[in-house]
VMD Tcl script that draws the C-alpha trace (Angstrom):
set ca {
  {163.35 144.46 90.98}
  {160.04 142.86 90.12}
  {158.36 139.92 91.77}
  {156.91 136.85 90.12}
  {154.39 134.43 91.60}
  {154.80 130.66 91.46}
  {151.66 128.59 91.84}
  {151.96 125.00 93.03}
  {148.77 122.97 92.89}
  {148.19 120.52 95.74}
  {145.25 118.42 96.95}
  {142.92 120.42 99.22}
  {143.15 117.82 101.98}
  {146.97 117.70 102.08}
  {147.50 120.43 104.69}
  {144.94 118.85 107.02}
  {146.53 115.42 106.49}
  {149.83 116.96 107.63}
  {148.21 118.68 110.62}
  {148.44 122.20 109.23}
  {146.23 124.95 107.93}
  {146.60 125.83 104.25}
  {148.49 128.99 105.28}
  {150.90 127.03 107.51}
  {151.46 124.45 104.79}
  {152.22 127.08 102.14}
  {154.55 128.94 104.52}
  {156.41 125.69 105.19}
  {156.71 124.97 101.46}
  {158.23 128.41 100.88}
  {160.67 127.79 103.73}
  {161.64 124.35 102.43}
  {162.32 125.63 98.91}
  {164.47 128.47 100.25}
  {166.25 126.14 102.71}
  {167.11 123.64 99.99}
  {168.44 126.36 97.67}
  {170.53 127.68 100.59}
  {171.77 124.18 101.46}
  {172.83 123.66 97.84}
  {174.75 126.94 97.90}
  {172.55 128.46 95.21}
  {171.39 131.44 97.31}
  {172.60 133.25 100.42}
  {170.88 133.04 103.79}
  {169.72 136.63 103.32}
  {168.13 135.86 99.96}
  {166.58 132.68 101.40}
  {165.08 134.69 104.26}
  {163.72 137.20 101.75}
  {162.13 134.35 99.79}
  {160.42 133.01 102.92}
  {159.24 136.42 104.12}
  {161.08 136.24 107.45}
  {164.26 137.85 108.74}
  {167.67 136.22 108.34}
  {168.01 135.21 112.01}
  {164.61 133.49 111.96}
  {165.58 131.69 108.76}
  {168.88 130.46 110.19}
  {167.18 129.35 113.41}
  {164.53 127.50 111.39}
  {167.09 125.40 109.51}
  {167.62 123.17 112.54}
  {164.04 121.89 112.34}
  {165.00 120.23 109.06}
  {168.55 119.25 110.08}
  {170.11 121.69 107.66}
  {173.41 123.17 108.79}
  {173.67 126.91 109.23}
  {177.28 126.63 108.09}
  {177.20 126.20 104.37}
  {180.82 125.25 103.63}
  {182.22 122.95 100.97}
  {184.71 120.36 102.24}
  {187.60 122.42 100.85}
  {186.36 125.60 102.54}
  {185.88 123.79 105.84}
  {189.38 122.27 105.71}
  {190.84 125.70 104.93}
  {188.95 127.29 107.85}
  {190.17 124.56 110.24}
  {193.74 124.92 109.00}
  {193.63 128.70 109.40}
  {192.14 128.41 112.89}
  {194.86 125.98 113.91}
  {197.51 128.33 112.53}
  {196.08 131.23 114.55}
  {196.17 129.18 117.76}
  {199.63 127.78 117.03}
  {198.42 124.17 117.00}
  {199.73 121.72 114.41}
  {197.43 119.80 112.11}
}
mol new
graphics top color blue
foreach p $ca { graphics top sphere $p radius 0.5 }
foreach p [lrange $ca 0 end-1] q [lrange $ca 1 end] { graphics top cylinder $p $q radius 0.2 }
display resetview
Protein backbone atom coordinates (compact mmCIF):
# COMPACT_ATOMS: atom_id res chain seq x y z
CA UNK A 1 0.00 0.00 0.00
CA UNK A 2 1.34 3.41 -0.94
CA UNK A 3 1.67 6.48 1.21
CA UNK A 4 0.51 9.98 0.45
CA UNK A 5 1.69 13.19 2.09
CA UNK A 6 -0.68 15.88 3.34
CA UNK A 7 0.74 19.36 3.73
CA UNK A 8 -0.95 21.78 6.11
CA UNK A 9 0.33 25.34 5.99
CA UNK A 10 0.55 27.18 9.32
CA UNK A 11 2.11 30.43 10.52
CA UNK A 12 5.79 29.99 11.41
CA UNK A 13 5.27 31.46 14.88
CA UNK A 14 2.35 29.19 15.83
CA UNK A 15 4.38 26.36 17.39
CA UNK A 16 6.36 28.82 19.52
CA UNK A 17 3.13 30.58 20.55
CA UNK A 18 1.88 27.18 21.77
CA UNK A 19 5.14 26.42 23.57
CA UNK A 20 6.32 23.75 21.14
CA UNK A 21 8.97 23.18 18.54
CA UNK A 22 7.78 22.80 14.94
CA UNK A 23 8.41 19.04 15.21
CA UNK A 24 6.38 18.74 18.44
CA UNK A 25 3.56 20.80 16.95
CA UNK A 26 3.39 18.68 13.79
CA UNK A 27 3.51 15.45 15.83
CA UNK A 28 0.61 16.73 17.95
CA UNK A 29 -1.40 17.65 14.85
CA UNK A 30 -0.93 14.13 13.46
CA UNK A 31 -2.05 12.69 16.80
CA UNK A 32 -5.10 14.95 17.00
CA UNK A 33 -6.26 14.05 13.49
CA UNK A 34 -5.87 10.34 14.20
CA UNK A 35 -7.54 10.68 17.63
CA UNK A 36 -10.54 12.49 16.17
CA UNK A 37 -10.98 9.90 13.40
CA UNK A 38 -10.76 7.16 16.07
CA UNK A 39 -13.24 8.98 18.33
CA UNK A 40 -15.68 9.26 15.42
CA UNK A 41 -15.36 5.53 14.76
CA UNK A 42 -13.90 6.10 11.31
CA UNK A 43 -10.64 4.20 11.97
CA UNK A 44 -9.43 1.60 14.45
CA UNK A 45 -6.97 2.33 17.24
CA UNK A 46 -4.35 0.33 15.33
CA UNK A 47 -4.82 2.40 12.18
CA UNK A 48 -4.80 5.61 14.26
CA UNK A 49 -1.52 4.56 15.87
CA UNK A 50 -0.09 3.82 12.42
CA UNK A 51 -1.14 7.29 11.26
CA UNK A 52 0.62 8.92 14.22
CA UNK A 53 3.78 6.84 13.90
CA UNK A 54 3.54 5.35 17.40
CA UNK A 55 2.48 1.96 18.71
CA UNK A 56 -1.13 1.18 19.63
CA UNK A 57 -0.55 1.21 23.40
CA UNK A 58 1.10 4.65 23.22
CA UNK A 59 -1.80 5.92 21.12
CA UNK A 60 -4.42 4.62 23.55
CA UNK A 61 -2.51 6.06 26.51
CA UNK A 62 -2.25 9.42 24.74
CA UNK A 63 -6.02 9.74 24.28
CA UNK A 64 -6.46 10.70 27.93
CA UNK A 65 -4.50 13.92 27.42
CA UNK A 66 -7.35 15.10 25.19
CA UNK A 67 -10.18 13.52 27.21
CA UNK A 68 -10.98 11.02 24.50
CA UNK A 69 -12.26 7.68 25.73
CA UNK A 70 -10.30 4.56 24.90
CA UNK A 71 -13.62 2.72 24.74
CA UNK A 72 -15.18 3.65 21.46
CA UNK A 73 -18.71 2.26 21.88
CA UNK A 74 -22.00 3.56 20.53
CA UNK A 75 -24.79 3.86 23.12
CA UNK A 76 -26.41 0.68 21.75
CA UNK A 77 -23.14 -1.27 21.94
CA UNK A 78 -22.50 -0.05 25.48
CA UNK A 79 -26.00 -1.01 26.62
CA UNK A 80 -25.58 -4.46 25.05
CA UNK A 81 -22.21 -4.94 26.77
CA UNK A 82 -23.68 -3.93 30.16
CA UNK A 83 -26.66 -6.23 29.66
CA UNK A 84 -24.42 -9.15 28.71
CA UNK A 85 -22.13 -8.51 31.68
CA UNK A 86 -25.11 -8.46 34.03
CA UNK A 87 -26.38 -11.70 32.53
CA UNK A 88 -23.00 -13.36 33.07
CA UNK A 89 -22.95 -12.30 36.74
CA UNK A 90 -26.59 -13.24 37.28
CA UNK A 91 -27.61 -9.70 38.24
CA UNK A 92 -30.88 -8.23 36.99
CA UNK A 93 -31.02 -4.99 35.05
